[in-house]
C-alpha positions in Angstrom: 10.3 -0.8 1.5 9.1 1.2 -1.3 6.0 0.6 -2.8 5.5 -1.5 -6.0 3.9 1.1 -7.5 7.0 3.4 -7.2 8.3 1.8 -10.6 11.0 4.8 -11.0 12.5 7.8 -9.7 10.4 10.7 -9.0 11.7 13.0 -11.4 8.5 14.2 -13.0 6.5 17.1 -11.4 3.2 15.8 -11.1 0.0 18.0 -12.2 -3.3 15.9 -11.0 -6.1 16.7 -13.0 -9.9 16.3 -12.4 -11.9 12.7 -13.2 -9.4 10.0 -14.2 -6.9 12.1 -15.8 -3.4 13.2 -15.1 -0.5 15.4 -16.4 3.3 14.4 -15.9 5.9 16.4 -16.9 10.2 16.3 -16.9 12.5 18.2 -19.1 10.3 19.3 -21.8 7.9 15.6 -21.7 4.1 16.0 -20.9 2.4 13.1 -20.6 -1.2 13.4 -20.1 -3.2 10.1 -19.3 -6.6 9.2 -19.1 -8.4 6.3 -17.6 -12.3 5.2 -18.1 -13.8 2.3 -16.3 -15.5 -0.5 -18.7 -18.3 -2.0 -18.2 -17.4 -5.5 -16.7 -15.3 -3.4 -14.0 -11.8 -3.4 -15.9 -9.6 0.0 -16.6 -8.8 1.3 -20.2 -6.1 4.0 -20.7 -4.5 6.3 -23.1 -1.5 8.0 -23.2 -1.1 11.6 -25.0 2.9 12.2 -25.2 4.4 15.4 -26.3 8.3 15.8 -26.1 10.7 15.3 -29.0 8.5 13.3 -31.3 6.1 16.1 -31.3 2.3 14.5 -30.6 1.9 11.0 -30.3 -1.1 8.8 -28.7 -0.8 5.7 -27.3 -3.6 3.3 -26.3 -2.9 1.0 -23.1 -5.7 -1.0 -23.7 -7.5 -3.2 -21.0 -5.8 -3.2 -17.7 -6.9 -5.3 -14.3 -5.9 -2.3 -12.4 -8.3 0.7 -11.0 -8.2 4.1 -13.1 -6.5 5.5 -10.0 -3.8 2.9 -9.7 -3.1 3.5 -13.4 -2.5 6.7 -13.4 -0.5 7.2 -10.1 1.8 4.5 -12.1 2.7 7.0 -15.0 6.0 8.3 -14.8 8.7 10.0 -17.1 12.5 8.4 -16.6 15.2 7.6 -18.8 14.5 3.8 -18.5 17.3 2.6 -20.9 19.9 5.3 -19.7 20.6 6.8 -23.7 19.9 10.6 -22.2 16.2 10.5 -23.9 13.3 10.4 -21.2 10.9 7.1 -21.7 7.5 6.6 -20.1 6.4 3.8 -17.8 2.6 2.8 -17.0 1.5 -0.3 -14.8 0.2 -3.3 -16.8 -0.1 -5.8 -13.8 -0.5 -5.8 -10.4 -0.6 -8.4 -7.5 -0.2 -8.9 -3.7 3.6 -8.9 -4.0 4.5 -7.5 -7.2 3.9 -5.4 -10.5 4.7 -5.2 -13.9 5.1 -2.1 -16.1 4.8 -1.2 -19.9 8.0 0.8 -20.8 7.6 2.6 -23.7 11.3 3.8 -25.0 12.1 6.5 -27.2 13.3 5.9 -30.7 15.7 8.5 -31.8 15.6 7.2 -34.7 12.0 7.3 -35.6 11.2 10.0 -33.0 8.3 7.8 -31.2 7.8 5.8 -28.2 7.7 2.1 -28.5 7.1 -0.8 -26.3 7.9 -3.6 -28.8 11.3 -3.2 -29.2 13.4 -6.5 -27.8 14.8 -4.1 -24.8 11.4 -2.4 -24.1 10.2 -6.0 -23.8 12.9 -7.5 -21.6 12.1 -4.2 -19.3 8.3 -5.2 -19.6 9.1 -8.7 -18.3 10.7 -7.4 -14.8 8.9 -7.4 -11.4 9.0 -4.1 -9.5 11.3 -2.4 -11.5 13.3 0.8 -10.1 15.2 2.6 -12.7 18.3 4.6 -11.4 19.8 6.6 -14.5 22.4 8.0 -12.1 23.9 4.6 -11.5 22.7 3.4 -14.7 21.1 0.1 -13.0 17.9 -1.7 -12.9 16.8 -3.3 -9.6 14.0 -5.9 -9.2 12.4 -7.2 -6.3 9.8 -10.1 -5.0 9.2 -9.8 -1.4 8.7 -13.4 0.6 7.7 -15.5 2.3 8.2 -18.1 -1.1 11.1 -17.5 -2.8 12.1 -13.8 -2.5 14.9 -12.2 -4.6 16.7 -9.3 -5.7 18.4 -8.4 -9.1 20.6 -5.6 -10.3 20.9 -5.3 -14.1 22.6 -3.2 -16.4 21.9 -2.5 -20.1 24.8 -3.4 -22.8 23.2 -2.2 -26.0 19.8 -3.6 -26.6 20.2 -6.4 -23.7 19.9 -6.7 -20.1 22.5 -8.4 -18.0 22.6 -9.4 -14.6 25.0 -7.5 -12.5 24.2 -9.1 -9.2 21.7 -11.2 -7.6 20.2 -12.7 -4.2 17.4 -15.1 -4.3 16.0 -16.7 -1.0 15.0 -20.5 -2.5 12.9 -22.1 0.2 10.8 -24.8 -1.8 9.9 -26.5 1.6 9.6 -24.0 4.6 8.5 -20.7 4.3 11.0 -19.6 6.8 14.0 -22.1 6.2 15.9 -22.2 2.8 19.2 -21.1 1.3 20.2 -18.0 0.1 22.3 -17.4 -3.2 24.2 -14.4 -3.9 25.7 -14.1 -7.5 28.4 -11.3 -8.4 30.8 -11.5 -11.6 30.3 -15.0 -12.3 30.8 -15.8 -8.5 28.1 -17.3 -5.8 27.9 -18.3 -2.6 25.2 -20.3 -0.8 24.2 -19.6 2.9 21.5 -22.2 4.7 19.4 -20.1 6.8 16.3 -20.0 9.1 14.8 -16.6 8.9 12.3 -15.0 11.8 8.6 -15.0 11.2 8.4 -11.6 10.2 11.2 -11.6 7.6 10.5 -11.6 4.2 13.3 -10.1 2.6 16.2 -11.8 3.5 18.1 -10.0 0.3 17.0 -6.6 1.5 14.6 -3.8 1.0 14.3 -1.3 -1.9 
């Protein structure tokens, strides 16, 4: 299973710079990220993005992750499969999941934004993995409670579900129903999992 921090294919050549700073490059895009620790132990970050739109500064604000985790999460990937590279940065992190902010490049304004409807939809996904080659996004949650794996496509400015697998186990951690859906058809299978099986839908 991949780490929750592996939120995108490693398309970028990554250069680590000293003291809470990191630079990531891919196909003419350069992202320099910096992170500082606040007095109360939180992390604040900032991005300098150099690319198609010139130079843009993005204030990441307060993040409840370490500076090292924030910096290592920075990636450059075509997250919406439009041929333009986008920028991803972790926003939230838990024991079984992570969520990211997705800054999509807008070819009309030549700016990166996380406020469009599609940006917000992508940023709501749990543990997203972007696959520009096949133009799919896969998300997953591990067990023991209600593990899932869902694959999405993009239709214009909207996400749509291609297929999904969920293990619904409200009463006992290892007994429940595996629900697989594809093309509008669903199958239901009653299962008893082995003690160590936290991913009945398959890992990433």
